[in-house]
NUZA-54129 format. One record per residue (C-alpha): x, y, z. Coordinates in nm, 2 decimals. Example, Ala and Ser with C-alpha at 12.3 -4.5 7.8 and 13.67 -1.06 7.14 Angstrom:
<atoms>
ATOM     xx     yy     zz
ATOM   1.23  -0.45   0.78
ATOM   1.37  -0.11   0.71
</atoms>
This chain:
<atoms>
ATOM     xx     yy     zz
ATOM   5.85  -4.26  -6.13
ATOM   6.16  -4.24  -5.91
ATOM   6.21  -4.02  -5.60
ATOM   6.41  -3.75  -5.78
ATOM   6.14  -3.72  -6.05
ATOM   5.87  -3.69  -5.78
ATOM   6.06  -3.41  -5.60
ATOM   6.12  -3.23  -5.93
ATOM   5.75  -3.25  -6.03
ATOM   5.64  -3.14  -5.68
ATOM   5.86  -2.83  -5.70
ATOM   5.73  -2.74  -6.04
ATOM   5.35  -2.78  -5.97
ATOM   5.28  -2.76  -5.60
ATOM   5.25  -2.44  -5.41
ATOM   5.57  -2.38  -5.21
ATOM   5.41  -2.37  -4.87
ATOM   5.62  -2.65  -4.72
ATOM   5.99  -2.68  -4.65
ATOM   6.01  -3.04  -4.74
ATOM   6.30  -3.28  -4.65
ATOM   6.47  -3.42  -4.97
ATOM   6.30  -3.76  -4.96
ATOM   6.00  -3.93  -5.12
ATOM   5.85  -4.23  -4.96
ATOM   5.72  -4.53  -5.15
ATOM   5.60  -4.78  -4.89
ATOM   5.62  -4.88  -4.53
ATOM   5.50  -5.10  -4.25
ATOM   5.44  -5.01  -3.89
ATOM   5.72  -4.77  -3.78
ATOM   5.93  -4.83  -4.09
ATOM   5.92  -4.63  -4.41
ATOM   6.11  -4.69  -4.74
ATOM   6.21  -4.44  -5.00
ATOM   6.23  -4.51  -5.38
ATOM   6.59  -4.63  -5.34
ATOM   6.48  -4.89  -5.08
ATOM   6.65  -4.71  -4.79
ATOM   6.48  -4.78  -4.46
ATOM   6.38  -4.52  -4.20
ATOM   6.24  -4.54  -3.85
ATOM   5.95  -4.30  -3.83
ATOM   5.94  -4.08  -3.51
ATOM   5.70  -3.83  -3.66
ATOM   5.40  -4.05  -3.77
ATOM   5.28  -3.79  -4.02
ATOM   5.28  -3.53  -3.74
ATOM   5.09  -3.75  -3.49
ATOM   4.85  -3.90  -3.74
ATOM   4.96  -4.26  -3.81
ATOM   4.93  -4.37  -3.45
ATOM   4.93  -4.74  -3.54
ATOM   5.20  -4.69  -3.80
ATOM   5.17  -4.71  -4.17
ATOM   5.00  -4.99  -4.36
ATOM   4.80  -5.10  -4.05
ATOM   4.60  -5.41  -4.14
ATOM   4.30  -5.36  -3.91
ATOM   4.26  -5.00  -4.01
ATOM   4.29  -5.10  -4.38
ATOM   4.03  -5.37  -4.34
ATOM   3.78  -5.12  -4.18
ATOM   3.84  -4.86  -4.45
ATOM   3.83  -5.12  -4.74
ATOM   3.50  -5.27  -4.61
ATOM   3.34  -4.93  -4.61
ATOM   3.48  -4.84  -4.95
ATOM   3.31  -5.16  -5.08
ATOM   2.98  -5.03  -4.94
ATOM   2.95  -4.66  -4.99
ATOM   3.23  -4.40  -5.00
ATOM   3.03  -4.09  -4.92
ATOM   2.68  -3.97  -4.83
ATOM   2.56  -3.62  -4.77
ATOM   2.49  -3.51  -4.41
ATOM   2.13  -3.48  -4.52
ATOM   2.12  -3.86  -4.44
ATOM   2.24  -4.10  -4.17
ATOM   2.53  -4.33  -4.20
ATOM   2.63  -4.61  -3.96
ATOM   3.01  -4.53  -3.93
ATOM   2.94  -4.17  -3.83
ATOM   2.68  -4.27  -3.57
ATOM   2.91  -4.55  -3.43
ATOM   3.21  -4.32  -3.40
ATOM   3.01  -4.05  -3.23
ATOM   2.88  -4.31  -2.98
ATOM   3.23  -4.44  -2.92
ATOM   3.37  -4.09  -2.85
ATOM   3.08  -3.99  -2.62
ATOM   3.10  -4.31  -2.43
ATOM   3.48  -4.28  -2.38
ATOM   3.47  -3.91  -2.28
ATOM   3.13  -3.83  -2.14
ATOM   3.06  -3.59  -2.42
ATOM   2.69  -3.52  -2.51
ATOM   2.73  -3.44  -2.87
ATOM   2.99  -3.45  -3.15
ATOM   3.03  -3.25  -3.47
ATOM   3.26  -3.40  -3.74
ATOM   3.48  -3.19  -3.97
ATOM   3.79  -3.28  -4.18
ATOM   4.08  -3.13  -3.98
ATOM   4.19  -2.99  -3.65
ATOM   4.13  -2.63  -3.77
ATOM   3.77  -2.72  -3.86
ATOM   3.72  -2.88  -3.52
ATOM   3.85  -2.56  -3.36
ATOM   3.63  -2.35  -3.59
ATOM   3.33  -2.54  -3.46
ATOM   3.44  -2.49  -3.10
ATOM   3.47  -2.12  -3.16
ATOM   3.13  -2.10  -3.31
ATOM   2.98  -2.31  -3.03
ATOM   3.14  -2.09  -2.76
ATOM   3.03  -1.77  -2.93
ATOM   2.67  -1.89  -2.96
ATOM   2.68  -2.00  -2.59
ATOM   2.81  -1.66  -2.50
ATOM   2.54  -1.48  -2.70
ATOM   2.27  -1.68  -2.52
ATOM   2.43  -1.61  -2.18
ATOM   2.48  -1.23  -2.16
ATOM   2.58  -1.14  -2.51
ATOM   2.95  -1.24  -2.46
ATOM   3.19  -1.31  -2.75
ATOM   3.55  -1.28  -2.62
ATOM   3.77  -1.60  -2.62
ATOM   4.10  -1.61  -2.42
ATOM   4.38  -1.82  -2.57
ATOM   4.74  -1.86  -2.45
ATOM   5.05  -1.70  -2.58
ATOM   5.25  -1.95  -2.79
ATOM   4.93  -2.14  -2.86
ATOM   4.85  -2.29  -3.21
ATOM   4.49  -2.36  -3.31
ATOM   4.50  -2.38  -3.69
ATOM   4.56  -2.20  -4.02
ATOM   4.22  -2.07  -4.12
ATOM   4.16  -1.70  -4.06
ATOM   3.96  -1.75  -3.74
ATOM   4.20  -2.02  -3.59
ATOM   4.50  -1.80  -3.69
ATOM   4.33  -1.52  -3.49
ATOM   4.30  -1.76  -3.20
ATOM   4.67  -1.86  -3.23
ATOM   4.88  -1.66  -2.98
ATOM   5.19  -1.64  -3.20
ATOM   5.27  -1.32  -3.39
ATOM   5.48  -1.51  -3.65
ATOM   5.16  -1.68  -3.78
ATOM   4.98  -1.35  -3.81
ATOM   5.21  -1.18  -4.06
ATOM   5.07  -1.11  -4.41
ATOM   4.71  -1.24  -4.34
ATOM   4.53  -0.96  -4.15
ATOM   4.29  -0.82  -4.08
ATOM   4.17  -1.09  -3.85
ATOM   3.83  -1.13  -3.68
ATOM   3.83  -0.97  -3.34
ATOM   3.72  -1.12  -3.01
ATOM   4.05  -1.30  -2.92
ATOM   4.30  -1.21  -2.65
ATOM   4.62  -1.38  -2.56
ATOM   4.71  -1.45  -2.20
ATOM   5.04  -1.54  -2.04
ATOM   5.02  -1.91  -1.94
ATOM   4.96  -1.85  -1.57
ATOM   4.65  -1.76  -1.36
ATOM   4.75  -1.40  -1.33
ATOM   4.77  -1.38  -1.71
ATOM   4.42  -1.53  -1.74
ATOM   4.27  -1.31  -1.48
ATOM   4.41  -1.00  -1.65
ATOM   4.24  -1.09  -1.97
ATOM   3.90  -1.18  -1.81
ATOM   3.62  -0.94  -1.87
ATOM   3.24  -0.93  -1.87
ATOM   3.27  -1.01  -2.24
ATOM   3.46  -1.34  -2.20
ATOM   3.27  -1.65  -2.31
ATOM   3.55  -1.91  -2.32
ATOM   3.91  -1.99  -2.25
ATOM   4.08  -2.22  -2.50
ATOM   4.40  -2.41  -2.41
ATOM   4.63  -2.69  -2.53
ATOM   4.74  -2.89  -2.22
ATOM   5.06  -2.94  -2.41
ATOM   5.15  -2.68  -2.67
ATOM   5.29  -2.90  -2.94
ATOM   5.38  -2.65  -3.22
ATOM   5.56  -2.41  -2.99
ATOM   5.80  -2.67  -2.85
ATOM   5.60  -2.93  -2.65
ATOM   5.54  -2.70  -2.36
ATOM   5.35  -2.89  -2.09
ATOM   5.11  -2.67  -1.89
ATOM   5.13  -2.71  -1.51
ATOM   4.86  -2.90  -1.33
ATOM   4.79  -2.62  -1.08
ATOM   4.75  -2.38  -1.37
ATOM   4.51  -2.60  -1.57
ATOM   4.30  -2.68  -1.26
ATOM   4.30  -2.31  -1.17
ATOM   4.17  -2.22  -1.52
ATOM   3.89  -2.48  -1.48
ATOM   3.79  -2.33  -1.15
ATOM   3.78  -1.97  -1.28
ATOM   3.57  -2.09  -1.57
ATOM   3.32  -2.26  -1.35
ATOM   3.29  -1.96  -1.12
ATOM   3.22  -1.72  -1.40
ATOM   3.01  -1.93  -1.63
ATOM   3.28  -1.94  -1.89
ATOM   3.34  -2.24  -2.12
ATOM   3.67  -2.43  -2.10
ATOM   3.78  -2.55  -2.44
ATOM   4.07  -2.81  -2.47
ATOM   4.24  -2.83  -2.81
ATOM   4.35  -3.20  -2.83
ATOM   4.43  -3.20  -3.20
ATOM   4.78  -3.31  -3.15
ATOM   4.77  -3.44  -2.79
ATOM   4.46  -3.66  -2.83
ATOM   4.39  -4.03  -2.92
ATOM   4.64  -4.19  -2.69
ATOM   4.94  -3.97  -2.78
ATOM   5.02  -3.87  -2.42
ATOM   4.94  -4.21  -2.26
ATOM   4.58  -4.09  -2.19
ATOM   4.29  -4.10  -2.44
ATOM   4.30  -3.72  -2.42
ATOM   4.56  -3.52  -2.24
ATOM   4.30  -3.33  -2.02
ATOM   4.23  -3.66  -1.85
ATOM   4.58  -3.66  -1.70
ATOM   4.49  -3.33  -1.53
ATOM   4.16  -3.45  -1.38
ATOM   3.96  -3.17  -1.53
ATOM   3.62  -3.16  -1.71
ATOM   3.62  -2.94  -2.02
ATOM   3.31  -2.81  -2.19
ATOM   3.44  -2.86  -2.54
ATOM   3.72  -3.09  -2.66
ATOM   3.85  -3.08  -3.02
ATOM   4.06  -3.35  -3.18
ATOM   4.18  -3.46  -3.52
ATOM   4.52  -3.60  -3.65
ATOM   4.55  -3.95  -3.49
ATOM   4.17  -3.99  -3.48
ATOM   4.15  -4.09  -3.84
ATOM   4.47  -4.30  -3.85
ATOM   4.56  -4.15  -4.19
ATOM   4.24  -4.02  -4.33
ATOM   4.13  -3.66  -4.27
ATOM   3.88  -3.62  -3.99
ATOM   3.83  -3.38  -3.70
ATOM   3.58  -3.38  -3.42
ATOM   3.44  -3.12  -3.18
ATOM   3.30  -3.28  -2.87
ATOM   3.05  -3.08  -2.66
ATOM   2.98  -3.16  -2.30
ATOM   2.71  -3.08  -2.04
ATOM   2.58  -2.73  -2.06
ATOM   2.68  -2.67  -2.42
ATOM   2.59  -3.02  -2.56
ATOM   2.28  -2.89  -2.73
ATOM   2.41  -2.54  -2.83
ATOM   2.43  -2.60  -3.20
ATOM   2.11  -2.66  -3.39
ATOM   2.01  -2.71  -3.76
ATOM   2.18  -2.46  -3.99
ATOM   2.43  -2.34  -3.72
ATOM   2.72  -2.53  -3.88
ATOM   2.79  -2.79  -4.15
ATOM   3.04  -2.97  -4.36
ATOM   3.01  -3.16  -4.69
ATOM   3.28  -3.41  -4.61
ATOM   3.26  -3.40  -4.23
ATOM   3.18  -3.74  -4.09
ATOM   3.26  -3.91  -4.42
ATOM   3.17  -4.28  -4.37
ATOM   3.51  -4.41  -4.49
ATOM   3.70  -4.17  -4.26
ATOM   3.47  -4.26  -3.97
ATOM   3.51  -4.64  -4.03
ATOM   3.88  -4.59  -4.01
ATOM   3.85  -4.38  -3.70
ATOM   3.63  -4.64  -3.53
ATOM   3.90  -4.90  -3.58
ATOM   4.15  -4.65  -3.41
ATOM   3.94  -4.56  -3.11
ATOM   3.83  -4.91  -3.04
ATOM   4.19  -5.02  -3.00
ATOM   4.30  -4.74  -2.77
ATOM   4.25  -4.93  -2.45
ATOM   4.40  -4.92  -2.10
ATOM   4.67  -5.17  -2.19
ATOM   4.79  -4.96  -2.49
ATOM   4.78  -4.64  -2.28
ATOM   4.99  -4.79  -2.01
ATOM   5.23  -4.91  -2.27
ATOM   5.25  -4.56  -2.42
ATOM   5.33  -4.41  -2.08
ATOM   5.60  -4.67  -2.02
ATOM   5.76  -4.63  -2.36
ATOM   5.75  -4.25  -2.32
ATOM   5.93  -4.26  -1.98
ATOM   6.19  -4.50  -2.13
ATOM   6.25  -4.27  -2.43
ATOM   6.27  -3.95  -2.22
ATOM   6.51  -4.12  -1.97
ATOM   6.74  -4.21  -2.26
ATOM   6.73  -3.87  -2.40
ATOM   6.82  -3.70  -2.08
ATOM   7.15  -3.90  -2.07
ATOM   7.27  -3.76  -2.41
ATOM   7.54  -3.49  -2.39
ATOM   7.42  -3.18  -2.56
ATOM   7.05  -3.22  -2.45
ATOM   6.96  -2.92  -2.24
ATOM   6.61  -3.04  -2.14
ATOM   6.34  -3.28  -2.23
ATOM   5.96  -3.21  -2.21
ATOM   5.65  -3.39  -2.29
ATOM   5.41  -3.66  -2.19
ATOM   5.38  -4.02  -2.32
ATOM   5.50  -4.03  -2.68
ATOM   5.48  -3.66  -2.73
ATOM   5.84  -3.54  -2.66
ATOM   6.03  -3.21  -2.71
ATOM   6.41  -3.20  -2.69
ATOM   6.60  -2.87  -2.63
ATOM   6.95  -2.91  -2.77
ATOM   7.27  -2.71  -2.79
ATOM   7.28  -2.77  -3.17
ATOM   7.01  -2.61  -3.39
ATOM   6.71  -2.84  -3.42
ATOM   6.68  -2.81  -3.80
ATOM   7.04  -2.94  -3.84
ATOM   6.97  -3.23  -3.61
ATOM   6.66  -3.33  -3.81
ATOM   6.84  -3.31  -4.14
ATOM   7.13  -3.53  -4.01
ATOM   6.89  -3.78  -3.85
ATOM   6.72  -3.82  -4.19
ATOM   7.05  -3.91  -4.35
ATOM   7.10  -4.18  -4.09
ATOM   6.75  -4.33  -4.14
ATOM   6.56  -4.16  -3.86
ATOM   6.27  -3.92  -3.91
ATOM   6.22  -3.65  -3.64
ATOM   6.03  -3.32  -3.64
ATOM   6.10  -2.98  -3.51
ATOM   5.89  -2.73  -3.31
ATOM   6.04  -2.38  -3.27
ATOM   6.39  -2.44  -3.14
ATOM   6.33  -2.80  -3.03
ATOM   6.35  -3.14  -3.18
ATOM   6.00  -3.30  -3.16
ATOM   5.92  -3.68  -3.14
ATOM   5.58  -3.81  -3.22
ATOM   5.63  -4.18  -3.31
ATOM   5.36  -4.43  -3.37
ATOM   5.22  -4.56  -3.04
ATOM   5.33  -4.91  -3.15
ATOM   5.70  -4.82  -3.17
ATOM   5.90  -5.10  -3.02
ATOM   6.18  -5.08  -2.75
ATOM   6.43  -5.18  -3.01
ATOM   6.32  -4.90  -3.24
ATOM   6.34  -4.65  -2.95
ATOM   6.69  -4.77  -2.89
ATOM   6.78  -4.72  -3.26
ATOM   6.64  -4.36  -3.24
ATOM   6.83  -4.29  -2.92
ATOM   7.15  -4.42  -3.08
ATOM   7.11  -4.19  -3.39
ATOM   7.01  -3.89  -3.18
ATOM   7.31  -3.94  -2.96
ATOM   7.54  -3.95  -3.27
ATOM   7.39  -3.64  -3.41
ATOM   7.34  -3.43  -3.10
ATOM   7.68  -3.50  -2.95
ATOM   7.86  -3.42  -3.28
</atoms>
């Protein structure tokens, strides 16, 4: 089947929930993808922050294949070695006490919401969760309710109550606090709303407020986690200690997995029957995730910070770029031209970029080379300056 046939069949049979670019990919290696005509593309999207070691990664494939040759799935009524090993890796690297595995970022956030609500019930009967305006926490009904963007709420109400949206400053948080508040949920960098980096004083101030009032602090690291920002998780760049951390995307390296990590006072909040998932903690997905987490070391993180700084410095020199935001290899570009036009023209020139609201968004594999960054800068300059 050729690319045009795939696109035609997709349009005929798949629900039209995605505004796809007009390309079908056949294969790739590292940061390079190839369509069915053999055209090469440099990938600065990595499947929306998923393929953090690029496509067709040998070590990841070996781990996944070895597990496939053993057992592909086991019910959570039983124990599996990859799930236990991944949980130990995450707890050891973060200081978490317990981990729950799901299949996506939305599921990880659902678990966080349930854990916070149960904690609140046991500590004064509280249920309200504060999130931030312009946040994004998933597409299930509960995580949509947690998302502080009206655009995502159209058509799908009524939503479960118990969520309030604060302006991203301490006054905004304090205005929303009440005797019913059990948690505050934040993304240290709001990816889907334009790579908005929260200020350090604000984040530390939120942590302080939560500690003073026995409120849980939840950090949504679905997009920012697993080395993306040059830190294992973005909250580590702020020097804070959350009570719950959620992650997904890059954790699995290409297979669906999400994790909700619970720390300290809420480590043991969930008991038998409180939550569950048929596929959560699937041994194949966990085996792949173990190969990812084991390779995110200090050397790689330092390299990500360096490449991110190099990329952002180059972007700031391009005429037509109004501002650049981000951390590590999570970058947002505010441009004079519409972001969607830029993304479309970059595709024609062999560069894959994303958008987020009015910005161009870059989420390349962490293994992107300096030469590939230079190619991306060259194409972006040609397109943005046009």
